[in-house]
Each structure stands twice: as structure tokens, then as C-alpha cells.
C-alpha positions in Angstrom: 53.2 -58.7 53.3 51.8 -59.4 56.7 49.2 -61.7 57.3 45.6 -60.0 58.2 44.7 -59.2 61.4 41.5 -61.6 62.5 42.0 -60.6 66.2 41.2 -56.7 66.0 38.6 -57.7 62.7 35.0 -57.5 62.9 32.3 -60.3 60.9 29.1 -59.7 59.1 27.6 -62.8 59.0 29.8 -65.3 57.7 31.9 -62.6 55.6 35.1 -61.6 57.5 36.3 -58.4 56.7 39.8 -56.1 56.9 40.9 -55.1 60.1 39.8 -51.6 61.1 36.3 -51.9 58.4 33.0 -52.2 61.0 30.4 -53.9 60.5 27.9 -50.3 59.1 31.1 -50.2 56.5 29.8 -53.3 54.8 26.4 -52.6 54.9 26.8 -49.1 53.5 29.1 -50.5 50.2 26.0 -53.1 50.1 24.2 -50.7 49.7 25.8 -48.6 47.5 26.0 -51.8 45.3 22.4 -51.9 45.2 22.3 -48.9 43.7 25.2 -48.4 41.4 24.5 -51.6 39.4 20.5 -50.5 39.6 21.1 -46.8 38.5 23.8 -47.6 35.6 22.0 -50.4 33.9 18.6 -48.3 33.8 19.8 -45.9 31.9 20.7 -48.5 29.0 17.6 -49.8 29.8 15.3 -46.5 29.4 17.5 -45.4 26.2 15.2 -46.5 24.4 12.3 -44.1 25.2 14.3 -41.5 24.6 14.6 -42.2 20.6 11.6 -43.1 20.1 9.2 -40.8 22.2 12.1 -37.7 22.4 13.5 -37.7 19.7 11.3 -39.6 16.8 13.9 -41.5 15.2 12.9 -44.5 12.4 13.5 -47.7 13.9 16.2 -48.4 11.6 18.6 -46.0 12.9 17.9 -46.8 16.7 21.0 -49.7 16.2 23.7 -46.8 15.3 22.3 -44.6 17.1 22.6 -46.4 20.3 25.9 -47.5 19.2 27.0 -44.0 18.9 25.7 -42.9 23.0 27.3 -46.2 24.3 30.8 -45.4 22.4 30.9 -41.6 23.6 29.3 -42.4 27.0 32.1 -45.1 26.9 35.0 -43.2 26.1 34.2 -40.5 28.7 34.2 -43.2 31.5 37.6 -44.8 29.7 39.5 -41.4 30.3 38.2 -41.3 34.2 38.8 -44.6 35.2 42.1 -44.9 35.7 43.1 -41.7 37.1 39.7 -42.1 39.5 41.5 -45.5 40.7 45.0 -43.5 41.5 43.1 -40.8 43.0 41.2 -42.7 45.1 44.6 -43.6 46.3 45.4 -40.1 47.8 41.9 -39.2 49.2 40.2 -42.3 49.8 37.0 -43.8 48.1 34.6 -42.2 49.8 34.3 -38.9 48.3 35.0 -39.8 45.0 31.6 -42.8 45.3 29.7 -40.0 47.0 30.4 -37.4 44.1 29.7 -40.2 41.3 26.1 -40.9 42.9 25.1 -37.1 42.6 26.2 -36.6 38.9 24.4 -39.6 38.3 21.4 -37.6 40.1 21.7 -34.7 38.0 21.9 -36.6 34.8 18.8 -38.1 35.6 17.8 -34.8 35.7 18.5 -33.6 32.7 17.7 -37.2 30.5 14.0 -36.7 30.1 14.8 -32.7 28.2 16.5 -33.5 25.6 15.5 -32.5 21.6 18.8 -33.8 19.4 20.5 -36.5 19.2 23.7 -34.5 19.8 22.1 -33.2 23.3 21.3 -36.7 24.5 25.3 -37.6 23.4 26.2 -35.3 25.7 24.2 -35.9 28.7 25.5 -39.5 28.1 29.1 -38.0 28.2 28.1 -36.4 31.0 26.5 -39.2 32.9 29.7 -41.4 31.9 31.8 -39.0 34.8 29.3 -40.1 37.5 29.3 -43.7 36.4 32.6 -44.5 36.8 33.3 -42.9 39.8 30.7 -45.0 41.1 31.9 -48.6 39.4 35.2 -47.5 39.7 35.0 -46.9 43.9 32.8 -50.2 44.1 35.5 -52.2 42.8 38.2 -50.4 44.4 35.9 -50.8 47.7 34.4 -54.6 47.6 38.4 -55.5 47.1 39.4 -53.3 50.5 37.4 -54.5 52.8 37.2 -58.6 53.3 40.3 -60.6 54.5 41.7 -63.1 51.5 39.9 -66.0 52.7 36.2 -64.3 52.3 36.6 -62.6 49.5 34.3 -64.9 47.2 31.3 -64.7 50.2 31.8 -60.3 49.6 32.0 -61.3 45.9 28.5 -62.9 46.4 27.2 -60.8 48.7 27.9 -57.9 46.2 26.5 -60.1 42.9 23.2 -60.5 45.5 23.5 -56.2 46.1 23.6 -55.7 42.1 21.4 -58.1 41.0 18.4 -56.6 43.2 19.4 -53.0 42.1 19.4 -54.3 38.6 16.2 -56.5 39.2 14.0 -53.8 41.2 15.6 -50.8 39.1 14.3 -52.5 35.9 11.2 -53.5 37.6 10.1 -50.0 39.0 11.4 -47.6 36.7 10.6 -50.3 33.9 6.6 -49.7 35.0 6.9 -46.1 36.0 6.0 -44.9 32.6 3.0 -47.0 32.0 1.5 -46.2 35.7 1.9 -42.5 35.1 0.4 -42.5 31.8 -3.3 -44.5 33.6 -2.7 -41.9 35.5 -3.3 -39.0 32.8 0.0 -38.3 31.8 1.3 -37.7 28.5 3.9 -40.5 27.5 6.7 -37.9 27.3 5.8 -36.6 30.8 5.7 -40.1 32.3 9.2 -40.3 30.7 9.9 -37.3 32.7 8.9 -38.3 35.6 10.5 -41.8 35.6 13.8 -39.9 35.4 13.6 -37.4 38.2 12.3 -40.1 40.3 15.8 -41.5 39.6 17.5 -38.6 40.4 16.2 -38.7 43.7 17.1 -41.9 44.9 20.7 -41.0 43.5 21.1 -37.9 45.3 19.7 -39.5 48.6 22.5 -42.0 47.7 25.3 -40.0 47.6 24.4 -38.8 51.1 24.1 -42.3 53.0 27.0 -43.3 50.9 29.5 -40.0 52.3 28.1 -41.2 56.0 28.5 -44.7 55.8 31.7 -45.7 54.0 35.0 -45.7 55.9 37.1 -42.8 55.9 40.5 -43.2 54.2 41.9 -45.4 52.5 44.1 -49.0 53.4 47.2 -50.0 53.9 49.9 -48.3 55.0 51.3 -44.5 54.9 52.8 -43.7 52.3 54.5 -40.3 50.1 51.8 -38.7 47.6 52.5 -40.0 44.6 51.7 -38.4 41.7 48.6 -40.1 39.7 51.2 -40.9 36.5 53.4 -42.9 39.2 50.4 -44.5 40.9 49.0 -45.4 37.7 52.5 -46.9 36.2 52.7 -48.9 39.6 49.1 -50.3 38.2 50.6 -51.7 34.9 54.0 -52.4 36.4 51.7 -55.0 38.9 49.7 -56.1 36.1 52.8 -57.1 33.8 54.5 -58.9 36.8 51.5 -60.9 37.8 49.9 -62.8 35.1 46.9 -63.7 36.9 46.4 -59.6 37.3 46.8 -59.7 33.2 44.1 -62.4 33.1 41.6 -60.4 35.6 42.1 -57.2 33.1 41.0 -59.4 30.1 38.2 -60.2 31.9 37.4 -57.4 32.5 37.3 -56.0 29.0 34.0 -58.7 28.1 32.7 -58.4 32.0 31.4 -54.9 31.6 30.7 -55.3 28.0 27.9 -58.1 29.1 26.3 -55.7 31.4 25.9 -53.4 28.6 25.2 -54.9 25.4 22.3 -56.5 27.7 20.9 -53.1 29.1 21.9 -51.6 25.7 20.5 -54.4 22.9 17.9 -56.3 24.3 15.7 -53.5 25.6 16.1 -52.0 22.0 15.3 -55.5 20.0 12.8 -56.4 22.9 11.0 -53.4 22.5 11.2 -53.1 18.4 10.1 -57.3 18.6 6.8 -56.0 20.7 5.8 -52.7 18.8 6.1 -55.1 15.7 3.7 -57.2 17.4 1.7 -54.4 17.9 2.3 -53.5 21.4 2.3 -49.5 22.7 5.8 -48.5 23.5 4.7 -48.3 27.3 3.6 -52.1 26.9 7.1 -52.9 24.7 9.1 -51.2 27.7 7.3 -53.6 30.5 7.6 -56.7 28.5 11.3 -56.2 27.9 11.9 -55.0 31.5 10.2 -58.6 32.8 12.6 -59.8 30.7 15.1 -57.7 32.1 13.9 -58.7 35.9 15.0 -62.8 34.8 18.5 -62.3 34.2 18.6 -60.0 37.9 17.0 -62.7 39.2 19.2 -65.4 37.8 22.5 -63.2 39.0 20.2 -62.7 42.6 20.1 -66.9 43.3 23.7 -67.8 41.9 25.6 -65.3 43.0 25.8 -67.2 46.4 26.1 -70.3 45.1 29.3 -69.0 42.7 30.7 -67.0 46.4 31.2 -71.0 48.0 32.7 -72.0 44.5 35.0 -69.3 44.8 36.3 -69.4 48.6 36.9 -73.0 48.0 38.9 -73.4 44.7 41.4 -72.1 43.0 39.8 -68.5 41.3 41.4 -69.0 38.0 40.0 -71.9 37.4 36.9 -70.9 39.0 36.8 -67.7 36.5 37.5 -70.3 33.5 34.6 -72.4 34.2 32.2 -68.6 34.3 33.3 -67.3 31.0 32.8 -70.7 30.0 29.3 -70.2 31.1 28.4 -66.6 30.3 29.9 -67.6 26.7 27.2 -70.7 26.4 24.3 -68.4 27.4 25.0 -65.4 25.4 25.2 -67.2 21.9 22.4 -68.9 22.9 20.3 -65.4 23.6 21.8 -63.5 20.4 20.9 -66.7 18.1 17.2 -67.1 19.3 14.3 -66.0 17.3 12.1 -63.9 19.6 13.1 -62.3 22.7 9.7 -61.6 23.8 8.5 -65.5 23.4 8.2 -68.0 26.2 10.9 -70.1 24.9 13.6 -67.5 25.1 13.3 -67.8 29.1 16.1 -70.7 29.8 18.7 -68.7 27.2 18.1 -65.8 29.2 18.1 -67.5 32.8 21.5 -68.9 31.7 23.2 -65.7 30.6 22.1 -64.8 34.0 23.8 -67.2 35.7 26.8 -66.7 33.1 27.3 -63.0 33.4 27.6 -63.5 37.9 30.1 -66.0 37.1 32.3 -63.8 34.7 31.7 -61.3 37.2 32.5 -62.4 40.1 35.4 -64.1 39.5 36.8 -61.1 38.3 36.5 -59.3 41.2 37.1 -62.0 43.7 40.3 -62.6 41.4 41.9 -59.0 41.0 41.2 -58.6 44.8 42.7 -61.6 45.9 45.9 -60.8 43.7 46.3 -56.9 43.7 48.8 -55.6 46.3 47.0 -53.7 49.4 49.3 -50.5 49.0 48.2 -49.4 45.1 45.2 -51.4 45.2 43.3 -48.3 43.8 45.8 -48.0 40.9 45.6 -51.9 40.0 41.5 -51.7 40.2 41.8 -48.5 38.1 43.8 -50.5 35.6 40.9 -53.3 35.6 38.0 -50.5 34.9 40.1 -48.8 32.5 40.2 -52.0 30.3 36.6 -52.3 31.3 35.4 -49.5 30.0 38.2 -50.4 26.8 35.5 -53.6 26.2 32.7 -51.6 26.3 33.8 -48.7 24.2 35.0 -51.8 21.9 31.7 -53.5 21.7 29.7 -51.3 21.7 30.6 -49.7 18.8 31.0 -53.0 16.5 27.4 -54.2 18.0 25.5 -51.2 16.9 26.6 -52.1 13.4 26.0 -55.5 13.3 22.7 -54.8 15.7 21.1 -52.9 12.5 23.8 -54.7 9.3 23.0 -58.5 10.3 20.8 -59.4 13.0 19.6 -57.6 16.6 21.1 -60.9 18.5 24.7 -60.2 16.7 25.7 -58.5 19.7 25.2 -61.1 22.4 26.6 -63.7 19.1 30.1 -61.2 19.1 29.5 -61.3 23.1 29.5 -64.9 23.4 32.8 -65.7 21.5 35.0 -62.9 23.2 34.0 -65.2 26.6 34.8 -68.2 25.3 38.6 -66.9 23.6 39.2 -65.1 26.9 38.8 -68.8 29.3 41.1 -70.0 27.1 43.3 -68.0 28.3 42.1 -68.2 31.6 43.0 -71.9 31.6 46.5 -71.3 30.3 47.1 -68.4 33.1 46.3 -71.2 35.5 48.3 -73.7 34.3 51.4 -71.6 34.1 51.1 -70.0 37.2 49.9 -73.1 39.3 47.5 -73.7 42.4 46.6 -70.8 44.1 44.7 -71.3 47.7 41.9 -69.0 48.0 43.0 -67.6 51.3 46.9 -66.6 49.3 48.3 -63.5 49.5 49.3 -61.5 46.1 51.6 -63.1 43.8 
């Protein structure tokens, strides 16, 4: 494979960009990454508001219904991400990502209008198409834009954007129902206005993304292959390269990390807050402050981990990140009170571990995926992430009601530990690989 062209490549600060990628393209990518994770994560966080206010569910049933919603949503994502990755190798990344934001905007318009559980399930499935477009393209463009030597820094910048997005959206949107209620709106109307503001942000972002991302796709021109062939090529690359198989396993749990926290933590914290006598708005606001700590930990840790990823073998760094994530999730899962001050260190460690595992996987898959079928490999990577969420959500919802609210976190922590052992084995089998090395 030819070496990356340093002479014709631009830089964005310390990040060396691939040839043909302009700084404004990279800045647009970071902007899009901000809103991708921000808008996707806030849906799960605001969901208890709909369960309580719109549907009037008994708290004893909320875990199972949340699991049903997450499973139906992830089923759609699971079916979509593979074809989307392959489609991106045919038509480019920009139109798919822009469409995803428009789709999310439409979803936010209808979410607060639901009256029944089946209606909410259909809305979550509809939202899943937009979410798949955005998250799949974020991972693919993250692999496209940096040179190999700067993948850690690019992943760190993405982590900062993701952390700021989650932090901002959770803080702003979780507090807005209280603001609207104090302004005289009913509790239900306060929730509707919050969702509709999110819709406006998604639509504006779609226009900016379409304007600012680089058109086309990377790699040398190739015959227009069918989607089925492109998906087969991605699977073949994974079978031939154990490191790609490793990051697919990492995606299984890393995507589950994000959803477990946004779905089950907000539900757990809301129930605990209302048991302590807080109103729905106050309980959601309190949960939002703790969720913001996770985003803040992600934000501050990402640059540190990005530097580490550009200094050491990325499989080794991934193993270390999975170990931190395992410790953080297990600590959170066995904590007695999700709104106590003593809960803060556990939440911070969880945020650090979450960032470490996700950034490690993103940097490693970007390094190992062959350029000309990168979208296909990233489609497989995202497919595995959706499969993980589907599995963890189904099991987590049942355990939330049957065992304890922290059970989904304990399960995710255990899976992180198992994949950490797999990462150590792959590192020993494949040997040392420099961060700037081309795909193996």
C-alpha cells in the first residue's frame, strides 16, 4: 500500500490529515461528532420522562419497557449499519450523515406526541435509522481523515467533541423541562418543547454537515460493486486480521457502555430521586448532573488517551482501556445510591474507562481497515456494536427489574473484562505494531 502523502496533506493543529482533507472538513467532522453523540445519548436520557408523563407507567414496569424500547431500536440499527457502511463506499459519507441528522430531527418532532407503548416503540425504531446513519458515518469518517500517525489525536479530538456534545445536550435538555415549567407551561408541554428544540438543532446540523464535509470517498477508483460484495469484503478482512476481529468484539461492549448509562442510569436515578421526594423535573435534573460528570470525565481524559494511543501499540492500549472500563462499570453497578456524593468517584472512573475503550477501538480499527473497503469494515464494526447493545439491553432490562438497578452495569463490566483478556491474547499473537504502521 502506498505511503500517505505528507507533502500534499494539511494539518489541523497537531493532527496530520490525509491528502485531500481540508482543515474545514475536519472542523465540520468535529462539529458533527458533537451533535451525533449529544442527540443520540439524550434520547435515552429523556426517555423516563415519556414513560412517566406520557404513558403513566408503573415504576415496576419501566425496566422491562425500557429494555423493549432499546431492543427494538437496536434491531433496526443492527440491520442498517452494515449496508450503510457498504453504501458509504459507493456514494460517499456526506449524504448519509446529513440524511441521518434530518431523520433524527423528524424523530424528535414526534417523540413527545406518543400516547402508548407501541407508539413509542415505533418512534424508537424510526429514530434508529437516523442514529445508524450518524454513528456509522462518524466512525467511518474518523477512519478516513487522519494519517496513521495521528489516529490517536484524531480519536482524542472526537472524544472531546463527543464528551462536549453529551455534556451539553444532557445539561441543557435535562434542565429545560424545569425552565419551561417555571415559566408556566405544563409538565407535558415542557417535555414537548424540549424535544422540539432538539429537532431544530438536528435539522440545522444536517445542513452544516452537507456543506462542510469532503465530498466523495477515499481510496483509488474501483468498479461499482454490489452492497453484498462490499459486506463480504469487510467480513473477509476481519477473518484475515485478528486485530479487526478484536475491535469488533470491543465494539460489542463499547456501544453497550454508552446505551446502558443513558438508558438505565437515568431510569435508576429518576426512581431514586422520586423515592426521596423529588418531583419528576427535579429528579431528571439531578440525574443530568451526574450524567454530566461522565461527559466531563470523557472530555478531560480523551486528550490524554489520544497521546497514549499515538505512542504505543494500540492493541495494548485497548486492553488497558477495557480494564479501566470494567472497573468503573462494576463499581457503579454495586453502588447503593446513584444520587449520593459518594457515587461521584465511581461515575468519574466509569467516564474515563468508557472513553479509553471507545477511543482505543476507534484508533485501532482505523489503522487496520484497508482504505478501499474501509466503509465496509466500519459497517461490520458498527454492526457488532449494535449486536452488543441489542444483547445488553435485552438482558439489562430484565436484570434491572429482577435483580437490582445496577445490574446492567455489572454485566457490562464483566464483558469488558472478558474482552480485555482477548485483547491481551491478540497482542501476544500478532506482536508489536507501531501506531504509524499501515494495515496488517
